[in-house]
C-alpha positions as CSV (number, residue, x, y, z in Angstrom):
1,X,0.0,0.0,0.0
2,X,2.9,2.3,0.6
3,X,3.6,2.2,-3.2
4,X,0.2,3.8,-3.8
5,X,0.7,6.3,-1.0
6,X,4.1,7.4,-2.4
7,X,2.4,8.2,-5.7
8,X,-0.6,9.9,-4.1
9,X,1.5,12.3,-2.1
10,X,1.1,15.6,-3.8
11,X,1.1,19.2,-2.4
12,X,-1.9,19.7,-0.2
13,X,-2.4,16.0,0.4
14,X,-1.8,13.8,3.5
15,X,-1.2,10.1,3.8
16,X,-2.8,8.2,6.8
17,X,-1.4,4.8,7.6
18,X,-3.7,2.7,9.8
19,X,-3.1,-0.7,11.4
20,X,-6.7,-1.4,12.1
21,X,-10.1,0.0,11.2
22,X,-10.5,1.8,14.5
23,X,-7.3,3.7,13.7
24,X,-8.9,4.9,10.5
25,X,-11.9,6.3,12.4
26,X,-9.6,7.9,15.0
27,X,-7.5,9.7,12.4
28,X,-10.4,10.8,10.3
29,X,-12.2,11.9,13.5
30,X,-9.3,14.0,14.6
31,X,-9.3,15.7,11.2
32,X,-13.1,16.3,11.5
33,X,-12.7,17.6,15.0
34,X,-9.7,20.0,14.4
35,X,-9.8,20.6,10.6
36,X,-13.5,20.1,9.6
37,X,-14.6,19.9,5.9
38,X,-11.0,19.6,4.6
39,X,-11.1,16.2,2.9
40,X,-12.5,16.4,-0.7
41,X,-11.2,13.1,-1.8
42,X,-10.0,10.0,0.1
43,X,-8.2,7.4,-1.9
44,X,-8.7,4.3,0.3
45,X,-6.2,1.5,-0.5
46,X,-7.0,-1.7,1.1
47,X,-7.3,-5.5,0.7
48,X,-10.6,-6.7,-0.5
49,X,-11.9,-10.1,0.6
50,X,-13.8,-12.6,-1.6
51,X,-17.0,-11.6,0.3
52,X,-16.6,-8.0,-0.8
53,X,-15.5,-6.5,2.5
54,X,-12.5,-4.2,2.9
55,X,-9.6,-5.0,5.1
56,X,-6.7,-2.7,6.1
57,X,-4.4,-5.6,7.0
58,X,-3.9,-9.2,6.0
59,X,-1.2,-11.7,5.4
60,X,-0.3,-11.9,1.8
61,X,0.1,-15.5,0.6
62,X,1.2,-16.9,-2.7
63,X,-2.2,-16.6,-4.4
64,X,-4.4,-14.7,-2.0
65,X,-4.6,-12.7,1.3
66,X,-5.3,-14.3,4.6
67,X,-7.6,-12.3,6.8
68,X,-7.6,-13.4,10.5
69,X,-8.8,-10.7,12.8
70,X,-12.1,-8.8,12.5
71,X,-10.5,-5.6,13.9
72,X,-8.8,-5.1,10.5
73,X,-12.1,-5.3,8.6
74,X,-14.6,-2.7,7.5
75,X,-17.2,-5.4,8.0
76,X,-21.0,-4.7,8.3
77,X,-20.7,-5.4,12.0
78,X,-17.8,-3.0,12.5
79,X,-19.8,-0.3,10.5
80,X,-22.8,-0.9,12.8
81,X,-20.6,-0.7,15.9
82,X,-19.0,2.5,14.6
83,X,-22.4,4.3,14.7
84,X,-22.5,3.7,18.4
85,X,-18.8,3.7,19.4
86,X,-16.7,6.4,21.0
87,X,-13.0,6.3,19.7
88,X,-10.2,7.3,22.0
89,X,-8.2,10.1,20.4
90,X,-4.8,9.3,19.1
91,X,-2.2,9.1,21.9
92,X,1.3,10.4,21.3
93,X,3.9,9.3,23.8
94,X,4.8,10.9,26.1
95,X,1.8,13.2,26.7
96,X,2.1,16.4,28.6
97,X,-0.5,16.8,31.4
98,X,-2.5,19.2,29.2
99,X,-2.4,16.8,26.2
100,X,-3.5,14.0,28.5
101,X,-6.5,15.9,29.8
102,X,-7.4,16.9,26.2
103,X,-7.2,13.3,25.2
104,X,-9.5,12.3,28.0
105,X,-12.0,15.1,27.1
106,X,-12.0,14.5,23.4
107,X,-13.5,11.2,22.5
108,X,-14.2,10.9,18.8
109,X,-17.5,9.7,17.3
110,X,-18.6,8.8,13.8
111,X,-20.0,12.3,13.6
112,X,-16.5,13.7,13.9
113,X,-15.4,11.3,11.1
114,X,-18.1,12.7,8.9
115,X,-17.1,16.2,9.7
116,X,-13.8,15.6,8.0
117,X,-15.4,15.5,4.6
118,X,-16.5,18.4,2.4
119,X,-20.1,18.4,1.2
120,X,-19.0,17.0,-2.2
121,X,-16.3,14.7,-1.0
122,X,-15.6,11.4,-2.8
123,X,-14.1,8.2,-1.2
124,X,-12.5,6.0,-3.9
125,X,-11.9,2.4,-2.9
126,X,-8.9,0.7,-4.5
127,X,-9.1,-3.0,-3.4
128,X,-9.5,-6.5,-4.8
129,X,-13.2,-7.4,-5.0
130,X,-14.1,-3.8,-3.8
131,X,-17.2,-3.5,-5.9
132,X,-18.6,-7.0,-5.9
133,X,-21.4,-5.9,-3.6
134,X,-22.8,-2.5,-4.5
135,X,-25.0,-2.5,-1.4
136,X,-21.9,-2.9,0.8
137,X,-20.3,0.1,-0.9
138,X,-23.4,2.1,-0.3
139,X,-23.1,1.2,3.4
140,X,-19.5,2.4,3.4
141,X,-20.7,5.7,1.8
142,X,-23.4,6.2,4.4
143,X,-20.8,5.5,7.2
144,X,-18.5,8.3,5.9
145,X,-21.4,10.5,4.7
146,X,-19.6,10.8,1.3
147,X,-19.9,9.8,-2.3
148,X,-18.3,6.4,-2.8
149,X,-16.6,5.0,-5.9
150,X,-15.2,1.6,-6.6
151,X,-14.4,-0.9,-9.4
152,X,-16.4,-3.9,-10.6
153,X,-13.1,-5.7,-11.3
154,X,-10.2,-6.2,-9.0
155,X,-7.5,-3.5,-9.0
156,X,-4.1,-4.9,-9.8
157,X,-0.6,-3.5,-9.6
158,X,2.8,-4.3,-10.8
159,X,5.7,-3.0,-8.8
160,X,9.2,-3.3,-10.1
161,X,12.3,-3.4,-7.9
162,X,16.0,-3.3,-8.6
163,X,18.6,-5.5,-7.0
164,X,18.8,-3.2,-4.0
165,X,15.1,-3.7,-3.4
166,X,14.3,-0.1,-4.4
167,X,11.1,0.6,-6.4
168,X,11.9,1.3,-10.0
169,X,8.5,1.4,-11.5
170,X,4.7,1.2,-10.7
171,X,1.9,0.2,-13.0
172,X,-1.7,-0.1,-12.1
173,X,-4.7,-1.7,-13.8
174,X,-7.9,-3.6,-13.6
175,X,-8.3,-7.4,-13.7
176,X,-8.6,-8.7,-17.2
177,X,-7.4,-5.5,-18.9
178,X,-4.1,-5.5,-20.7
179,X,-3.8,-1.8,-20.1
180,X,-1.6,-0.7,-17.2
181,X,-1.1,2.9,-16.2
182,X,1.6,4.6,-14.3
183,X,-0.7,6.8,-12.2
184,X,-3.5,5.2,-10.2
185,X,-5.6,8.4,-10.7
186,X,-6.0,7.3,-14.3
187,X,-8.1,4.3,-13.3
188,X,-11.7,5.2,-13.9
189,X,-14.2,3.8,-11.2
190,X,-17.2,2.2,-12.7
191,X,-19.3,2.2,-9.5
192,X,-20.5,5.6,-8.3
193,X,-22.9,5.9,-5.3
194,X,-24.1,9.3,-4.2
195,X,-24.1,10.0,-0.5
196,X,-27.2,9.1,1.6
197,X,-27.1,11.1,4.8
């Protein structure tokens, strides 16, 4: 995923790395709380499971990805839980006494997450199987309160490395297409769901 992030880093953009879904909510919630209405586009790079759900972590195997722990999944249950849950703010270490009190006072909710997005924001999901279930993508859009886009076919990438394990090239495409592009922004989503708030 870092290969995508490196390409997506342009002036005025920010890359968020998350280890689990709750970390995504925490980071977006902090943006919504402290810099509301500043995200106009979120390029969400993740693993997509065969059932159409999105995972931020998994163990890559020779021919698939192994998903083991639900906390890494944007599953229907985790989306339902997010509607009711309070997320602890991000904790830096060490915290000053003032920062510690602020962290205790500022629990993040899904409303804070939604406040991060502009009124016309778009979330684009780049993941295998990410658009197999259009209803699921609609639920993700409702969760974020944003327009959601995805792909009917799996997104694929070809990363080239030299002998020193340094990336020398990146090409992206869609399953079944012989066309690969050097900029993931050139991939055109074929699922587009307007926000339902």
